[in-house]
N, C-alpha and C positions, 0 to 999 in steps of 0.2 A: 504494500500500500504506500504509494508515493504521492507527494503533493503535486497537483497540476497547477499550471499557471492561472487558469480560470477558477473562480470560486464555484464549487458545485452547489446546486440547489436541491440535491436529493435529500428528501426528508426522512427516509427510512433509516433506522439504526440497525446495524448488523446483529444477527442473533448471537447471543452469548455475552453481549455487552450489558453489564448491570451497573446501575448507579447506586452508590451508598451515600445518602444525603449528608449524614453527620456521623461518620465512623468514629469509633472511640478505641482507646487502648492501642494495640498493635495490629488492629485489623488493617488489611491491605486495601488500598484504593484501587479500583479496577478489578473486575471479576474474571477477565479473560486472560489466560496465559498463552502467548503465541510462541510456538516452537520455531526457532530459526529466524525470527524477525522481531523488530522492536515493538514493545507493547505501548503503542501511542496513547491508548485510552488511559492507562495508568499514569503516564506522564502528564496528560491533560488534567487529570484530577489532582495532580500536585498543585496546579495553579489554583484550583478551587479551594483546596486546603489552606493554601497560603493566604488568599484573599480573606477567607472567613476566620482566620485565627488572630488572636492577640499577639503582639510582638513587643512585649514590655521587658522581657528578660530572656536569657539563654535557655531557661526551662521551657518557655513558650516555643522557642525554636526547636528544641529537642522533641516537643510534643508534635510539631508538624512533621518531623522526620518519622516519628512513630506511626502517625496516621497513614503516612505514605508507604510504610513498610520499608523505609530506606535506612540503610546502615552507612554511617560515614564517620570520618574522624571527628573528634570533639569540636563543636562549633566555638567560634570566638566572637569577641565583640564586633570585629570588622564584618563578620557574617551577618550579625543582627542588623547592622547598618545597611548592608546590601539588601537584605530581605525587606526592610522597611521601604527602601527606595523603590523596589520592584513591585511591592504590594499595591501601592496606589496606582501604578501604571497598569497593572493587570486588572485592577478594579475598573479602571476607565474602559478597558477593552470589553468587559462584560456589559457595562452600561451602554456602550456604543452599539454592541450587537443587539441588545434588548430593544434599543431604539431604532433598529433597522438601518443604522448608519454604517453600512458595509464598508464603503471605501475608507472611511476614517478608522474603522476597526482594523482593517488590513494594514493601513499605514502605521498604526500604533504597534501592531505585532511585528512588522518588518523592522521598525526601529529597535524593538527589544531583541530581535534576532541578531541585529548588528552589534548590539551592546554585549550580548551573551551568546557567542557562537558555540556550536556544538562540535564535538569530535567523536564520531562513533568508534567503537572497538568491539571485538569479539570477547565475550565473557563466558564463564562456566567453570565447572570443576573437572570434567572429563569429556570424552568423545560423545557421550550420550546427552550432554547438557549444554553444548555450545549454542549461544544465542547472541544477537546483537544488543549492544548496550550503548546508550547515549551518555557521553560525558561532556564536561565543560573544559574550556581552556584556562587553566590557572590552578594554583595550588590550594586556594581557599575552598573550604567545604561548601560554601554557597555557590561557587562557580558551577559545579556539576548539577546540583539540585535545580538551580534556576534555569540553566540551559535546557535541561530536560523538560521542565514545566512549560517553558515558552515554546519549545519545539513541538511538544505534544499538543498545545493549544493551537498552534499554527496548522498542524495537520488536521486537527478536528475541524477548524474553520473551512479548510479546503474540501474536506470530505462531506460535511453536513451543512455548511453555511453558517454565518454568524447569527442567524435567527435562533440557533440552538444555544446561544449564550443567554442565560436568564438572570434576572435580579428578583429576589423574593418580593411578592406583591404585598406582604405584610410590612407596613411602614415602620413597625417597631423592630424589624429584624435587619434587613439590608444585606443578608447573605447572598452569595451568587451560587449558581449551579449550572450544570450542563444538562440540557433537556433531552432525555432519551425516550420520551413518549412517542408512540407510533405516529401521532398526528400533530406533533409540536404544539401541544396545548397546555403544557405545564406552567403553573403560575407561582408556585411556592417552592421553597428550598427543602421543605420537609412536611410530613403529615401534621406535625405539631403546629407549625405556623398556619397551615391550611385550616385546621380545626379552630385555632384561636381566632383567626380572621373571620371565619364563617359565624362563630358564636357572637363576636363583637358586632357584626353586621346585623344579625338577627335581633340582638338586644336593641340596637339603634333603631331598627324598624318598629319594634314594639313601643319604644319610648315616643317615637314620632306619632304613632297611631294613637297613643294615650293622650297626647297633647292636642290633638285635633278636636274641634267642637263638632258634635254630631249634627248632621244636616237638619234633623227635625227640630233642633234647639237653636239653630243659627239665627233665625228671625227674632226669637225672644231675646237672645243675647244682644 
């Protein structure tokens, strides 16, 4: 699966790709393991984990690595600074995609690709486990993680279109997500946000109905 020059408008998501909205612990992002090729879906979900995470300390950074199932050298303060810088730029990409501003989303990703170029290599433990792995150019722990996240998001855009980039419709949330629904209709980052938003809307409708003056008493009032 290679990225074409034109953005694909195909809406279907390949079988086997599963989205985990808010994984915890050491659960791995991306449910499909590809033999012999790069798991672009897992890389793309690194970007989701990064945008949706706090970045106040090195522990937060380690938490992002754990969510992504990524093992690396111990992160340092310089990595935290790099993650913060890219976090806001990746967030912009999701907001541009959700607003159907494709050209701007592509431009934003291309700039990130220039800033964090990838360097692929073959990885594995023996002849039965060889597979492609995306790495970054640089010695910092952040270089590899960010290069993979940006590359995965770029491939995702080329494969499915930027309309698959979503921002949670719950105004109290703000998390981003990759829409893997069959008809591109997802609006929330998680079931929790969907339920909370629907309950709030229902209560608002009931309050509005209670404040209305019944038609039969309107003339009297």
